[in-house]
N, C-alpha and C positions, 0 to 999 in steps of 0.2 A: 496394375495396382501395386504400389510399393509396400503398403502395410494393410493387413486385413486382421480384424478382430472378430473372433467367433465365439459366441456364447460365454463371454468373459464375465466372471463374478468375483467379488471380494467381499467377505463377510467379517464383521467385527462382533464377537460375542458381547452381550447376550442376544441382541436382536437387531443389529444394524447392518443392512446391505449397503456398503459404500458404492458398489456398482453391481448391477444384476442383469445377467443375460444380455450383455451388450453385443450387438452385431453391426460392424461398420467396415467399410472399405474406403481406402484413401488413394487417390491417384497421384502419381509422381509429378513434381514440378508445379504444384498448386499450393495456394494458401487455404488451409482448413481451419475454421474457427470452431472452438468448443465453448459453448456458453450454457449458463444456467445459474440458479440461485446459489448462494453459499451452502456448501454441504451437498450439492447436487451430484458430485462425483467427478467433476472435471479434472481437478488436479490429481485425484487418485488414479484415474484412467491413464493420464499421461505419465505419472510416476511409475505405474506398472510397466509401461512401455520402456521407460528409462532404467528399469531394474532397481528402483528404490523400494518398491513394495511388491511382495509376492502375491500371486493370485491362487485361488482355490480351484476354480473351474474354468473350462474353455481353453482356447489357444490363440496364439498370435502368429501370423505368417508375415515374414519379412522377405520381400522379393520371392514370394511363393514357397519359401522354406520355413519350417517350424522354427520359431524363435522363442526361447525361454531365458531372458536376461537374468543372470544371477545377481548382478550388481551394476552400478553405473559404468564401471570400467569395461564390463562386458558389452554394455550398450554402446559406449564410445567406440570400441573396437569394431562394432558392426555398423558404425556410421550414424548413430543416434545421439544427439547432444541436447542439453536442456539448460535454458537460462531461467533461474528461479526468480520468484517474486522478491525474495530477499537475496541480495547479491552474495556470492560465495567467493569473496576476495579478502586478501590480507592487506590491511591498511598500511602497514609499515614497509611492505615490499613494493618494488617499482612495477610499472605496467608490464614490462617484458619478463620480469621474474614471476609475476602472477600467471602469465600465459603459459610459460614453459615449466611451471612447477610440476615435477614428476617426469618431465621429458627433457631435462637439461642435457645439452651436448657437452661432452668432456674432451679434453686433450689426450694425447697418448699417455700422459702421466696420470690420468684419471682426475685431473683438476677441471673445474668449471671453465668452459671456453666462453667467456662473456662476450667477446667480439662476435663470435658466431651466433650467440643468443640474440644479440641486438640486431645483427644483419637479418636473421630469419624473421624476426617480428617486424622490423621496419619494412621489409619487403611486402609482407601482408598488409601492413598499415597503409602503405602507398597504393597497393593494388586495389583496396576498397575505399581509398580516399577518406580514411577516418580522421586524419589530422591529429592523431594522438601524440603527445610527448612520451615516448616509450620509456624514458628514464625518470619520469615523475613518479613519486610515491602515490599510491592509490588514495591516501587520505586527503590529498589536496584537489582531487578531481571532482567535477560536478557529477550529479546523478546520471545525466545523459552520457558523460564520458565513461563512467563506470560500466554502463550498459554496453557501450562499444567494446570495452575490454572483455566483458563476458562473451560477447559475440565473436570477437577476434580469437578467443580461445578455441571456440568450436570450429571456426574457419581454418585455424592452424591445424587442427586435427582432421580436417577434411570431412566433417560431418555432412552427410547427404540429407539427413532429417533433422530439422531444428525445431525445438519445442520452446515456446515463450509463454511464461505464466505471468499474466497481468503486466505486459511490458510497458504500457503507456501510463500506468497509474501514478508514476512519479515524474512524468515529463510535462513540460509546458506545451501549449498548442504548436509553437514553432518547432520544438524538438520532436513532437509527434510527427509532424509533416516530414522532417528529415528522416526519422526512423522508418516511416512507411516507404520512402524512396529507396532506402537500403533493402527493405524486404522485397520490393519489386525487382531490384537488381539481382538479388539472390534467386528469386523465382525465375527470372530470365536465364539464369545460369543452370537451371535444372534442379535447384534445391527444393525440397518439400518442407513446408512450414506449417507447424501446428500452433495456433494462436488462441490461448485462453484469455478471455476478456469479459469485462462487464459494461464497458462503454459501447453501447449499441451503435452509435454513429460511427465509431472507429471500425467496429466489426463489419458493418455494411459497406464501408468505404474500401476495405482492404481484402475481403474474403472472396474466394471462388466457391467454397462450400461452407455451410453452417450446420453443425450438429447441436441439438439442444437436449440436455439432460435434466431430469427432474427426479429428485430422491433416488438417485442411482440407476434410473432406467432411461433408455433412449426414447424421447418423445417425438422428435421429428428430425429429418435430415434433408436440407435443401442443397441442390447441386446446380451447377451452371448458372450462377447468379447474375452474370452479366447479360444473359439472354432471358432469364426468368427471375427477375428481382423479387425479393420478399420485403414486406413492410416492417418497420419498427414495431408497429402495433401488433402484428402477427407474432413477432418474436417474443414480445412481452406476454401475450396471451399463452403461448406455448410454455414459457418459463414458469409462470405463476398460476396457470390454470384460471386466469381471470383477466378480462380486458378492462376492469375498473381499477384505476389507480387510486391510491389512498390520498385524499385531498388534505393539504395542510390546514390545520385548524388555527388560524391566526387571529389574535385580537390585540388591539392597541391598548397598552396600559401605561399612561403617563407617570413618570417618576422623576423626582429631583433628588433622590437619595444616593449619594456617591458610595459605591462599594470599593472600586479600585481607582486610585489616582497615581499617575506617573508624572513627576515634575522634573523637567530639565535632565532627563536620563541620557548619559553619554557612556559610550564604550569605545575604547581605542581599538582600531583594527589590528589584526595580527595575520600571520600566514594562514591560520585556520578559521578566523572569524571576520565577518564584515563588521565595521564599526557602526555605532549608533550616534546620531547627532541631535541633541536637544529634543528628545521625545517628550511630548506632553499629551497625555490621554486621560480622560475621565470616563469610567463606565458606571452607569447608574443601575440601581435595582430595576428589575423588569426590562432589561435592555440587552440586546445582542450587538456587540461591536465587532466588526470584521476588518481584517487586513487583506487588501488586494495588492499583490506584487508578483513580478516575475521572480522565479527562484534565484536566491543569492543576493537579494537586496536588503537583507537584515531582518526579515520577519522571524526567522528561526532563532536568531540571536536575541530578539526582543522577548520571545517566549521564554528562552532560557534565563533571561534576567528576571522576568516576573516570577518564575517558579523557584529561583534561587540557585540554579545550576551554574550561572555565570554572575560574578559580582560586577555591578556597574561601577564605573570610575568616578562618577559624580551624579548627583540627583537624588530624589526622594521617592520611595514607593510607599503608598499608604493603602492598607486594606482594612475595611471596617473601622475607619478613623484611627487605626494604630499604625505607627511607623514600623514597617518591616524591612527597611532598606538593608539592614545588616543581619537580618534573621536567617539562620541556616536553612537549607533545603528541607531537612528532616522536620523542622518545626513548621515551616510553611505548608508542608504536605498535609498537616492535620486540618488546614483551613481552605486548601485549594484542591479542587478536583482537576486532574490533568490527564489528557490522552495524547500520547506522543505519536508522531508519524512513523517512528521506528519501533514497532511493537516488539520485535525480537531483542532489541538491545536495551531499551529504556522502559518498556511498559510490562515486561513479563520476564520470568525466568524459564527458559525453554526446557530445562531438564526437570523442573518441578511439576508436580501434579496439577491438573486442572482445578482441583479443589483448593490447593494452596494458592494458586494464582488468582482465584476469584476473591480472596480476602487480602491478598498481598498489599501492604501499605496501609491497610485499615485493620491489620491483625491486632493492633494494640487497643482497638476500640472495645469498650465495655460490653458492646452488643454480642461479642464473640467469646466472652469469658464467664466463668462461674466463680465460686469461692476461691480465694488465695491466688487468683490470677491464672488458673488453669483454663485451657481452651474448653469450650462447651461444644462438643462435636455435634450434638443435636441441633444447636442453633446455627452452626456453620452449614450443615447439610440442608436445613430449612432455607437458609439464604441462597444456597446454591440451587436448590429445587425451584424456588421462586424466580430466580434470575434466568435460568435456562428456559423456563416456561414463558416468561414475559418476553424474552428476547428471541424466542423461537430458535434455540441453538440445538443442533443435533450432536449428541455426545454418547459414545458407546459405554464409557466407564470413567467416572471422575478420578480414578486412581492413575489413569494414563497421563503421561507428560503432555503439557499444552502443545508441544511441537507436533503431536500426532494429529492435531486439528488442521483444517484448511486455514489459510490466511484470513479469510473472511470471518470464520467462526472464532479464531483467536481475537480478532478485533471486537467481536460482539462480547466476548468474555470481559475484555478490558473496559468496554463501554458500560457494561452492566455494573462492574465493580465501581467505576467512577461516578455513575449516575445515581446509584442507590444510596445516596447520603444527602445531608442537608447543608453542604458547604455553600457559602454565599457567593463564591467565585468558581466558575468552571472555565478552564482553559483547554481549548480543543485545537489541535494542529492536525489537519488532514483527517478528520474523524471518519469519513466515509470511503477513504482510499481502500480499494480492493473489495468493496461490497457490491452486491447485486442491486438491481433496480428496486425490488421490493424492500430490501433491507435499508437502502438509502432513504426511501420514503418514510420508513418506520423511524430511522434515526433522526431525520429532520423533524418529525413530529415530537420526538423525545426531547430534542434541543429546545423546541418551542415550549414544551411542557415545563422544562427546567426554568426557562425565563418567566413563564406565567406564574410559577410558584415563588418568584421573587429573587431568583439567582441572577447575578450578572454573568454574562457569557462573553468570553473573548475567543473569537473564531478566526483561525488562519486556514485558508484553503486555496489550492491552485485552481479550483473550479469556480470561475467567476459567476456562472449561473447559480451555483449553490449559495454564494455570498449574497447575491441580489434577492434570492428567494427568502433567505433567513434574516438578514441583518436589518437593524433599525438605523445603525450608523455604519458607514463604510469609509475606512481610511486607506489612502493610497501611499505605499512606501516606495521610495526610489533612492538607491544609493545610501541606505541607512537612515533616511529622514522621512518624516511624514510630510508629504507635499500637498495633500488635499484631503478634505473631509466632506462627505455628502450625507445628508439625511435621506431617509427613504423616499420622500417625495421628490428628491432631486436626482435619483438614480437614472443614469443614461449609459447604456451599454457601450456605445461607440466612444463617448467622451472618456469614460473610466478606462476602457481598454487602451485607448491611445495614450492616456496619461501614464498607465502602467508601463507601456513600452518605451515611451519617449521622455518621460519626466515632465511633460507639458501637455496642454490640451491642444486639440487640432483646431487651428484658427480658421481653416478654410470652410 
């Protein structure tokens, strides 16, 4: 056993056990999955092993020796590395500069030896066939390439234990397949891999063992899965203590009332943005319109244009019959609910409290004020209490920074904030990324509830199944253009998938 966890507990006052009396043993050279609902303790457990979070009780054995990591540097020195759900990279630095940050070789004069830096990283790059341009700045890389950079950092440091927190949540199916191939190569080289995931199909495909946590406690531990497979149904039952999934309550509500109209929207391409070409979209009241596209084909740029973060170069945007084409983001924010795929950069302030984050962006609303414009703390706390109860969010103390929460619970805070208002347009980009099975089902019902109350919903998701379950209209984007539109009765998984990949339908 390479890592053993004995009676491990972490407590957050006043009454939250993040993990409680966990006992687990992990064998060297295998892929171990840790799964559970948001707030189950998965990330906390792994962050303890990585030295990011201290623990109160129990012990960790690394190679049969007592191991008490004081910080991540201590963990790295002992061969434990972690790739976080939110990448820890500097956009302005190059690939090789990011990898060697803190470990830069110098010349005899104490100057940076850039040639040696490049040689060291290129050698690892070629060894693992990552095909990275090591001199490219991080900001121009795709999400999959950034993940390779994070992995290459750990391989350069010769980590024997690799921890991945939701590694496939931002990858396309094709990129997932490539990533799993890398994991199996690393496994064949004797690396031990911890995989925190919510996509049960991925977990079942890649894992040798699966451990399931629920509310901080170990519920089950399945080993030798290739000989003794476990079903997805069993995993769900262990995770949520129920085998009954929450059914989507869908009703058809015809409407011809336009809420959002885009006419001939164009955006010139740059080094950082994909261009948009003559985009024409109308979303009606009581309607969910989705965008299906492989990452990097303009869907994110389209969202940025709608919310006002990017100015279109031509065309007209109309919201509730008003021309908002040149309206600034701050003003649009009052009429558009928006959930960003990058919760740490665009949808939250990580150092601000949970209470501040749950009203952020809506803090100017009269619902949170009393006389003379002062905040009404009682109303804010009532809104907070209502939200965490409705969205089933586990929070030890609302004074803590939002960064203290798991990624999934951060997402729930943001969704609560953006859903609890009466805006006529809701824009959602990857709204269920990083959420567990039960939470995804809940959020899907919430999206349908928004639609049924008369909101127009614009949904961008990398999960084609999610789009087909929720949408009334599905648009296909390819190379910055809308190339096809399908009504719900016309949905065909194979045809839509082929069009996303090739920009054309499969004629065979």
